[in-house]
C-alpha positions, 0 to 999 in steps of 0.5 A, a space after each residue: 214688477 206687479 206693484 209698477 203694472 198696477 200701478 200704470 193700470 191706475 194711472 189709466 184708468 184715472 185718466 180715462 174716467 178724467 177724461 172722458 167727457 171733455 171728449 163727448 162735449 158737444 161745440 154748441 155747448 156753452 159754459 154756465 158759471 156758478 159764482 165764481 166757484 165752478 164752471 159747467 159746460 152745458 146745452 144753449 139755455 142753461 142757466 144758472 140762479 143761486 138760492 141760500 141754503 145755510 152757509 153753503 153755497 147754492 144754486 140751480 142749473 135750469 135747462 131744456 129737461 133738468 134743474 139741478 140743485 147746487 150745494 158747495 161748502 162744508 161738511 156735505 153729506 153723500 150722495 142720498 137717492 131720494 125715497 123710492 129710488 130703484 136701479 140705483 148706481 154709482 160711478 166713480 169719476 174725476 170730476 176736474 182731478 177730484 174722485 167723486 161719484 155720480 149716482 143713478 137711480 130711477 124713480 117712480 114720479 112719472 114726470 121726473 122719471 130719471 134721477 141723477 146726482 154727482 158729489 166730490 167730497 175733497 174740492 180743498 181741504 182747510 182748516 174747517 175741513 173739507 169743502 164738498 159739492 153735492 149736485 142732485 137733480 130728477 129730469 124727465 126722459 134718458 136722455 137728459 139723464 145721459 146730458 147731466 151725466 155729461 153736465 156734470 163731468 166738465 165741471 172746473 172748480 175755481 175756488 180755491 182756498 
């Protein structure tokens, strides 16, 4: 009986985490594609710019109050808060049915005092290992931090092996 209750509680928490972001997305937000790899819902005016970083698919989501650097590839490192970060916290989340984490911290940089990062360690697995997503950004205001966390909750993966 205890095992059954534990299993039901775990399933309920997974559903709560995975659906938490979708219901909170403002109606005027738009879908922004990062190539064929993933999409997010974000405030109007948000764009994605493709860049090159080693062997990873990379780019930056640009929006009012944030620039979010994306790396999508094999063997991406765990999230590391930037030097000088204070009050760091990590929240376990489910992103498009994949376990991940969102990290936040305050920063000593007065121009960008908030850090918000996303890590999904195993979007797919194949012979080369886990294909992972890492997104990092520093934002200006606490409201921007909340917006970025909400954006992270809307990630939908388009890449399939």
